[in-house]
Short mmCIF file of the C-alpha atoms (twelve columns), coordinates in Angstrom:
data_MODEL
# 
_entry.id   MODEL 
# 
loop_
_atom_site.group_PDB 
_atom_site.id 
_atom_site.type_symbol 
_atom_site.label_atom_id 
_atom_site.label_alt_id 
_atom_site.label_comp_id 
_atom_site.label_asym_id 
_atom_site.label_seq_id 
_atom_site.Cartn_x 
_atom_site.Cartn_y 
_atom_site.Cartn_z 
_atom_site.pdbx_PDB_model_num 
ATOM 1   C CA . MET A 1   63.586 43.468  -18.564 1 
ATOM 2   C CA . ALA A 2   59.876 43.995  -17.253 1 
ATOM 3   C CA . THR A 3   58.236 41.021  -15.254 1 
ATOM 4   C CA . GLN A 4   54.891 39.685  -16.420 1 
ATOM 5   C CA . ALA A 5   52.109 40.440  -14.104 1 
ATOM 6   C CA . GLN A 6   50.803 37.209  -12.187 1 
ATOM 7   C CA . PRO A 7   47.321 36.292  -12.988 1 
ATOM 8   C CA . GLY A 8   44.878 37.091  -10.556 1 
ATOM 9   C CA . PRO A 9   42.143 34.559  -8.988  1 
ATOM 10  C CA . VAL A 10  39.222 35.928  -11.598 1 
ATOM 11  C CA . ASP A 11  41.565 35.322  -14.432 1 
ATOM 12  C CA . LEU A 12  42.724 31.862  -13.032 1 
ATOM 13  C CA . GLU A 13  38.944 31.010  -12.644 1 
ATOM 14  C CA . ARG A 14  38.341 32.124  -16.327 1 
ATOM 15  C CA . ARG A 15  40.816 30.194  -17.795 1 
ATOM 16  C CA . GLU A 16  40.051 26.887  -15.820 1 
ATOM 17  C CA . PHE A 17  36.119 27.518  -17.001 1 
ATOM 18  C CA . HIS A 18  37.637 27.615  -20.509 1 
ATOM 19  C CA . LEU A 19  39.693 25.033  -20.296 1 
ATOM 20  C CA . SER A 20  36.738 22.683  -19.045 1 
ATOM 21  C CA . LEU A 21  34.633 23.955  -21.778 1 
ATOM 22  C CA . PHE A 22  37.431 22.990  -24.284 1 
ATOM 23  C CA . ALA A 23  37.592 19.668  -23.004 1 
ATOM 24  C CA . CYS A 24  33.678 18.880  -23.212 1 
ATOM 25  C CA . LEU A 25  34.010 20.314  -26.608 1 
ATOM 26  C CA . ALA A 26  36.886 17.979  -27.636 1 
ATOM 27  C CA . ILE A 27  35.363 15.092  -25.999 1 
ATOM 28  C CA . THR A 28  31.956 15.867  -27.973 1 
ATOM 29  C CA . ILE A 29  33.799 16.161  -31.210 1 
ATOM 30  C CA . LEU A 30  35.861 12.740  -30.846 1 
ATOM 31  C CA . ALA A 31  32.845 10.477  -29.681 1 
ATOM 32  C CA . ALA A 32  30.594 12.236  -32.290 1 
ATOM 33  C CA . GLY A 33  33.081 11.063  -34.762 1 
ATOM 34  C CA . LEU A 34  33.874 7.874   -33.517 1 
ATOM 35  C CA . ALA A 35  30.122 6.892   -33.277 1 
ATOM 36  C CA . LEU A 36  29.710 7.977   -37.018 1 
ATOM 37  C CA . LEU A 37  32.563 5.715   -38.085 1 
ATOM 38  C CA . MET A 38  30.797 2.870   -35.811 1 
ATOM 39  C CA . TYR A 39  27.390 3.270   -37.120 1 
ATOM 40  C CA . PRO A 40  27.340 1.651   -40.431 1 
ATOM 41  C CA . ALA A 41  29.694 -1.460  -38.624 1 
ATOM 42  C CA . VAL A 42  26.778 -1.877  -36.102 1 
ATOM 43  C CA . PHE A 43  23.430 -1.489  -37.960 1 
ATOM 44  C CA . SER A 44  24.530 -2.725  -41.505 1 
ATOM 45  C CA . ASN A 45  26.439 -5.973  -40.410 1 
ATOM 46  C CA . HIS A 46  24.589 -8.589  -38.774 1 
ATOM 47  C CA . GLU A 47  26.652 -11.673 -39.730 1 
ATOM 48  C CA . ALA A 48  29.580 -11.560 -37.565 1 
ATOM 49  C CA . PHE A 49  27.845 -10.482 -34.406 1 
ATOM 50  C CA . PRO A 50  24.489 -11.324 -32.833 1 
ATOM 51  C CA . PRO A 51  21.840 -8.425  -33.739 1 
ATOM 52  C CA . ARG A 52  21.686 -6.677  -30.491 1 
ATOM 53  C CA . ALA A 53  25.057 -6.858  -28.901 1 
ATOM 54  C CA . PRO A 54  26.985 -4.342  -31.372 1 
ATOM 55  C CA . GLN A 55  23.910 -1.750  -30.714 1 
ATOM 56  C CA . VAL A 56  24.156 -2.297  -27.420 1 
ATOM 57  C CA . ALA A 57  27.551 -1.338  -27.303 1 
ATOM 58  C CA . PHE A 58  27.226 1.190   -29.674 1 
ATOM 59  C CA . PHE A 59  24.649 3.054   -27.304 1 
ATOM 60  C CA . GLY A 60  26.707 2.367   -24.262 1 
ATOM 61  C CA . PHE A 61  29.458 3.990   -26.003 1 
ATOM 62  C CA . CYS A 62  27.245 7.050   -26.644 1 
ATOM 63  C CA . ALA A 63  25.724 7.123   -23.210 1 
ATOM 64  C CA . LEU A 64  29.474 6.766   -21.698 1 
ATOM 65  C CA . ALA A 65  30.428 10.012  -23.681 1 
ATOM 66  C CA . CYS A 66  27.663 12.067  -22.533 1 
ATOM 67  C CA . LEU A 67  28.102 10.789  -19.162 1 
ATOM 68  C CA . LEU A 68  31.390 12.323  -19.149 1 
ATOM 69  C CA . VAL A 69  30.564 15.536  -20.603 1 
ATOM 70  C CA . ALA A 70  27.727 15.833  -18.130 1 
ATOM 71  C CA . TYR A 71  30.546 15.101  -15.066 1 
ATOM 72  C CA . ILE A 72  32.805 17.419  -16.304 1 
ATOM 73  C CA . LEU A 73  29.803 20.395  -16.471 1 
ATOM 74  C CA . ASP A 74  28.765 19.338  -13.200 1 
ATOM 75  C CA . ARG A 75  32.347 19.172  -11.908 1 
ATOM 76  C CA . GLN A 76  32.797 22.766  -13.022 1 
ATOM 77  C CA . LEU A 77  29.697 24.143  -11.654 1 
ATOM 78  C CA . THR A 78  30.207 22.571  -8.322  1 
ATOM 79  C CA . ILE A 79  33.644 24.192  -8.011  1 
ATOM 80  C CA . HIS A 80  32.467 27.724  -8.953  1 
ATOM 81  C CA . ARG A 81  29.636 27.330  -6.462  1 
ATOM 82  C CA . LEU A 82  32.091 26.112  -3.779  1 
ATOM 83  C CA . ARG A 83  34.111 29.136  -4.637  1 
ATOM 84  C CA . VAL A 84  31.353 31.759  -4.438  1 
ATOM 85  C CA . GLN A 85  30.714 30.338  -1.033  1 
ATOM 86  C CA . ILE A 86  34.208 30.617  0.058   1 
ATOM 87  C CA . ALA A 87  34.566 34.206  -0.938  1 
ATOM 88  C CA . MET A 88  31.212 35.132  0.780   1 
ATOM 89  C CA . ASP A 89  32.387 32.930  3.968   1 
ATOM 90  C CA . ARG A 90  35.722 34.936  3.859   1 
ATOM 91  C CA . GLN A 91  33.778 38.528  3.293   1 
ATOM 92  C CA . ARG A 92  31.198 37.764  6.397   1 
ATOM 93  C CA . ALA A 93  34.751 36.900  8.295   1 
ATOM 94  C CA . SER A 94  36.273 39.907  7.349   1 
ATOM 95  C CA . GLU A 95  33.335 41.925  8.164   1 
ATOM 96  C CA . ALA A 96  32.755 40.305  11.707  1 
ATOM 97  C CA . LEU A 97  36.660 41.060  12.409  1 
ATOM 98  C CA . ARG A 98  36.800 44.395  11.304  1 
ATOM 99  C CA . GLN A 99  33.264 44.938  13.355  1 
ATOM 100 C CA . ALA A 100 35.284 43.335  16.390  1 
ATOM 101 C CA . SER A 101 38.035 46.160  16.192  1 
ATOM 102 C CA . ALA A 102 35.577 48.777  15.760  1 
ATOM 103 C CA . ASP A 103 33.797 47.705  18.945  1 
ATOM 104 C CA . LEU A 104 37.197 47.329  20.974  1 
ATOM 105 C CA . LEU A 105 38.231 51.061  19.470  1 
ATOM 106 C CA . SER A 106 34.890 52.336  20.822  1 
ATOM 107 C CA . THR A 107 34.887 50.385  24.251  1 
ATOM 108 C CA . MET A 108 38.722 51.892  25.138  1 
ATOM 109 C CA . PRO A 109 38.739 54.611  27.553  1 
ATOM 110 C CA . ASN A 110 39.411 57.845  26.117  1 
ATOM 111 C CA . PHE A 111 41.612 60.922  26.526  1 
ATOM 112 C CA . ASN A 112 39.679 62.268  29.691  1 
ATOM 113 C CA . THR A 113 39.975 59.186  31.324  1 
ATOM 114 C CA . PHE A 114 43.344 58.869  30.647  1 
ATOM 115 C CA . GLU A 115 44.070 62.546  32.037  1 
ATOM 116 C CA . ASP A 116 42.328 61.382  35.500  1 
ATOM 117 C CA . ARG A 117 44.302 58.441  35.362  1 
ATOM 118 C CA . LEU A 118 47.448 59.891  34.862  1 
ATOM 119 C CA . THR A 119 47.013 62.519  37.530  1 
ATOM 120 C CA . MET A 120 46.259 59.756  39.830  1 
ATOM 121 C CA . GLU A 121 49.154 57.850  38.952  1 
ATOM 122 C CA . VAL A 122 51.401 60.709  39.693  1 
ATOM 123 C CA . ARG A 123 50.189 61.443  43.103  1 
ATOM 124 C CA . ARG A 124 50.648 57.697  43.703  1 
ATOM 125 C CA . ALA A 125 54.056 57.551  42.461  1 
ATOM 126 C CA . VAL A 126 54.925 60.961  44.259  1 
ATOM 127 C CA . ALA A 127 53.588 59.534  47.428  1 
ATOM 128 C CA . ALA A 128 55.331 56.256  47.354  1 
ATOM 129 C CA . ASP A 129 58.587 57.618  45.519  1 
ATOM 130 C CA . LEU A 130 57.957 55.265  42.357  1 
ATOM 131 C CA . LYS A 131 58.721 55.805  39.118  1 
ATOM 132 C CA . LEU A 132 56.215 56.333  35.888  1 
ATOM 133 C CA . SER A 133 56.061 55.925  32.181  1 
ATOM 134 C CA . VAL A 134 53.939 57.188  29.683  1 
ATOM 135 C CA . LEU A 135 53.682 55.882  25.655  1 
ATOM 136 C CA . VAL A 136 52.269 57.358  23.165  1 
ATOM 137 C CA . ILE A 137 51.586 55.457  20.000  1 
ATOM 138 C CA . SER A 138 50.716 57.000  16.559  1 
ATOM 139 C CA . VAL A 139 49.891 54.915  13.859  1 
ATOM 140 C CA . LYS A 140 49.672 55.933  10.149  1 
ATOM 141 C CA . LEU A 141 47.644 53.708  7.828   1 
ATOM 142 C CA . HIS A 142 48.960 52.566  4.406   1 
ATOM 143 C CA . ALA A 143 47.182 54.350  1.807   1 
ATOM 144 C CA . ALA A 144 45.821 51.112  0.528   1 
ATOM 145 C CA . PHE A 145 43.944 50.767  3.928   1 
ATOM 146 C CA . SER A 146 42.407 54.178  4.107   1 
ATOM 147 C CA . ASP A 147 38.913 52.767  3.475   1 
ATOM 148 C CA . PRO A 148 37.329 53.444  7.157   1 
ATOM 149 C CA . GLY A 149 36.055 49.563  7.463   1 
ATOM 150 C CA . LEU A 150 39.923 48.265  6.608   1 
ATOM 151 C CA . GLY A 151 41.347 51.141  8.641   1 
ATOM 152 C CA . MET A 152 39.268 50.322  11.633  1 
ATOM 153 C CA . ALA A 153 40.308 46.734  11.388  1 
ATOM 154 C CA . ALA A 154 44.016 47.659  11.182  1 
ATOM 155 C CA . LEU A 155 43.689 50.154  14.076  1 
ATOM 156 C CA . GLY A 156 41.981 47.611  16.229  1 
ATOM 157 C CA . ASP A 157 44.550 44.984  15.216  1 
ATOM 158 C CA . ALA A 158 47.340 47.732  16.538  1 
ATOM 159 C CA . ALA A 159 45.327 48.171  19.768  1 
ATOM 160 C CA . LYS A 160 45.266 44.310  20.543  1 
ATOM 161 C CA . ALA A 161 49.206 43.966  19.788  1 
ATOM 162 C CA . VAL A 162 49.853 46.566  22.333  1 
ATOM 163 C CA . SER A 163 47.489 45.165  25.064  1 
ATOM 164 C CA . ARG A 164 49.006 41.380  24.655  1 
ATOM 165 C CA . LYS A 165 52.534 43.031  25.510  1 
ATOM 166 C CA . LEU A 166 51.227 45.124  28.662  1 
ATOM 167 C CA . ARG A 167 51.229 43.768  32.422  1 
ATOM 168 C CA . GLU A 168 48.137 43.574  34.424  1 
ATOM 169 C CA . GLN A 169 48.676 46.973  35.817  1 
ATOM 170 C CA . ASP A 170 49.516 48.941  32.653  1 
ATOM 171 C CA . SER A 171 46.631 50.442  30.810  1 
ATOM 172 C CA . ILE A 172 45.903 51.496  27.180  1 
ATOM 173 C CA . TYR A 173 43.623 54.573  26.320  1 
ATOM 174 C CA . ILE A 174 42.720 56.075  22.820  1 
ATOM 175 C CA . LEU A 175 43.748 59.523  22.998  1 
ATOM 176 C CA . ARG A 176 42.996 60.465  19.185  1 
ATOM 177 C CA . PRO A 177 41.989 58.604  16.052  1 
ATOM 178 C CA . ALA A 178 45.276 56.635  15.648  1 
ATOM 179 C CA . PHE A 179 46.921 57.493  18.477  1 
ATOM 180 C CA . PHE A 180 47.131 55.297  21.809  1 
ATOM 181 C CA . GLY A 181 48.448 56.335  25.255  1 
ATOM 182 C CA . VAL A 182 49.949 53.666  27.237  1 
ATOM 183 C CA . ILE A 183 50.331 54.242  31.287  1 
ATOM 184 C CA . LEU A 184 53.197 52.011  32.938  1 
ATOM 185 C CA . PRO A 185 53.252 52.500  36.625  1 
ATOM 186 C CA . GLY A 186 56.262 51.927  38.340  1 
ATOM 187 C CA . VAL A 187 58.411 51.905  35.232  1 
ATOM 188 C CA . GLY A 188 61.408 54.087  34.549  1 
ATOM 189 C CA . GLN A 189 63.178 55.608  31.737  1 
ATOM 190 C CA . THR A 190 65.445 52.284  30.947  1 
ATOM 191 C CA . ALA A 191 62.576 50.039  31.238  1 
ATOM 192 C CA . ALA A 192 60.322 52.013  29.190  1 
ATOM 193 C CA . GLN A 193 62.779 51.613  26.621  1 
ATOM 194 C CA . ARG A 194 62.535 47.928  27.110  1 
ATOM 195 C CA . VAL A 195 58.641 48.246  26.739  1 
ATOM 196 C CA . SER A 196 58.840 50.089  23.553  1 
ATOM 197 C CA . SER A 197 61.267 47.891  21.972  1 
ATOM 198 C CA . ARG A 198 58.541 44.802  22.660  1 
ATOM 199 C CA . LEU A 199 55.363 47.207  21.649  1 
ATOM 200 C CA . ALA A 200 57.341 47.807  18.591  1 
ATOM 201 C CA . GLU A 201 57.907 44.095  17.812  1 
ATOM 202 C CA . GLY A 202 54.162 43.397  18.298  1 
ATOM 203 C CA . LEU A 203 53.004 46.418  16.252  1 
ATOM 204 C CA . SER A 204 55.510 45.084  13.422  1 
ATOM 205 C CA . ASP A 205 53.829 41.451  13.621  1 
ATOM 206 C CA . ALA A 206 50.268 43.124  13.728  1 
ATOM 207 C CA . ALA A 207 51.233 45.523  10.359  1 
ATOM 208 C CA . GLY A 208 51.695 42.069  8.364   1 
ATOM 209 C CA . ALA A 209 53.923 41.845  5.288   1 
ATOM 210 C CA . ASN A 210 51.794 44.116  3.387   1 
ATOM 211 C CA . GLU A 211 52.610 46.986  6.081   1 
ATOM 212 C CA . ARG A 212 48.807 47.854  6.608   1 
ATOM 213 C CA . PHE A 213 50.336 50.663  8.798   1 
ATOM 214 C CA . THR A 214 53.630 52.424  10.339  1 
ATOM 215 C CA . PHE A 215 53.826 53.430  13.753  1 
ATOM 216 C CA . LYS A 216 56.170 55.830  16.241  1 
ATOM 217 C CA . ILE A 217 56.443 55.296  19.771  1 
ATOM 218 C CA . GLU A 218 57.129 58.198  22.167  1 
ATOM 219 C CA . ALA A 219 58.069 57.983  25.857  1 
ATOM 220 C CA . ILE A 220 58.403 60.149  28.492  1 
ATOM 221 C CA . SER A 221 58.998 59.048  32.398  1 
ATOM 222 C CA . TYR A 222 58.540 60.507  36.020  1 
ATOM 223 C CA . PRO A 223 60.794 61.624  37.804  1 
ATOM 224 C CA . GLU A 224 63.880 61.273  35.324  1 
ATOM 225 C CA . GLN A 225 62.123 63.404  32.394  1 
ATOM 226 C CA . THR A 226 59.334 65.298  34.105  1 
ATOM 227 C CA . SER A 227 58.773 66.251  37.892  1 
ATOM 228 C CA . SER A 228 54.890 66.699  37.865  1 
ATOM 229 C CA . ALA A 229 51.649 65.370  36.436  1 
ATOM 230 C CA . HIS A 230 51.199 68.511  34.535  1 
ATOM 231 C CA . ASP A 231 54.615 68.628  32.787  1 
ATOM 232 C CA . LEU A 232 53.810 64.964  31.637  1 
ATOM 233 C CA . GLU A 233 50.540 66.067  30.538  1 
ATOM 234 C CA . LEU A 234 52.014 68.949  28.445  1 
ATOM 235 C CA . VAL A 235 54.593 66.603  26.696  1 
ATOM 236 C CA . VAL A 236 51.641 64.152  26.124  1 
ATOM 237 C CA . SER A 237 49.371 66.939  24.286  1 
ATOM 238 C CA . GLY A 238 52.443 68.121  22.431  1 
ATOM 239 C CA . TRP A 239 52.567 64.761  20.842  1 
ATOM 240 C CA . LEU A 240 48.750 64.825  19.627  1 
ATOM 241 C CA . PRO A 241 47.895 66.551  16.483  1 
ATOM 242 C CA . GLU A 242 45.792 69.237  18.503  1 
ATOM 243 C CA . GLY A 243 48.703 69.329  21.411  1 
ATOM 244 C CA . GLY A 244 51.134 72.238  22.416  1 
ATOM 245 C CA . SER A 245 54.749 72.396  22.323  1 
ATOM 246 C CA . LYS A 246 57.158 69.785  22.792  1 
ATOM 247 C CA . ASP A 247 59.260 68.863  25.692  1 
ATOM 248 C CA . PRO A 248 61.746 72.004  25.797  1 
ATOM 249 C CA . ALA A 249 64.453 70.357  27.221  1 
ATOM 250 C CA . GLY A 250 64.262 67.826  24.124  1 
ATOM 251 C CA . LYS A 251 64.384 64.751  26.773  1 
ATOM 252 C CA . ASP A 252 61.809 62.664  25.272  1 
ATOM 253 C CA . SER A 253 62.525 59.310  23.340  1 
ATOM 254 C CA . HIS A 254 61.362 58.099  20.370  1 
ATOM 255 C CA . ILE A 255 61.188 54.883  18.136  1 
ATOM 256 C CA . TYR A 256 60.498 55.308  14.475  1 
ATOM 257 C CA . VAL A 257 59.735 52.178  12.223  1 
# 
């Protein structure tokens, strides 16, 4: 059985407006009918009541009915203005978040900086006999968020989610559009898997219930899986859209979400 579609905000506002008009019309008709019935008794019978008391009550009733109708109309107009204002505030807030995300992406270090830092970290790891891991995170936007503004906001949220899960000595870079690189000094293969799982949790939260994007995390470690900075760069380049071949040994690890 097909389920009935839920009405949207515009439909709900239109229905409430129609209900308010119906209430005003009903009050006007009932008040006018009652006033017509009261009119002969008020203006023709002067024996039972003082001359002005029924007339004051009659005009007071008419004024009260008019005030009630005016109140309902004013309430509806006030609600409409508030909803328009709230919608504009939400739009401005959304634009501010998108701009903040765009600014974050524009200030992130690029692929050239990533290569320089990777070479330096590999030299440090070789000299001090330390481990080193590199993560490449690819983000695929949902079709509903293909708009440039929405896409930038989603990528910015993904970058912030990754940054919050990193240590002070770790660093994140934007390698290509929707591709992030992370350098983890002193982290071996096993620890890199734990970091990847932690990042996957943060990215899942950033994607939200409507799944703004999906992602894939790939990890490579030195010296367990590679033996030089050149090998690390080859593996990372192979994971990027313009990259070359994958690690021929097939030792790279993946997390698909």
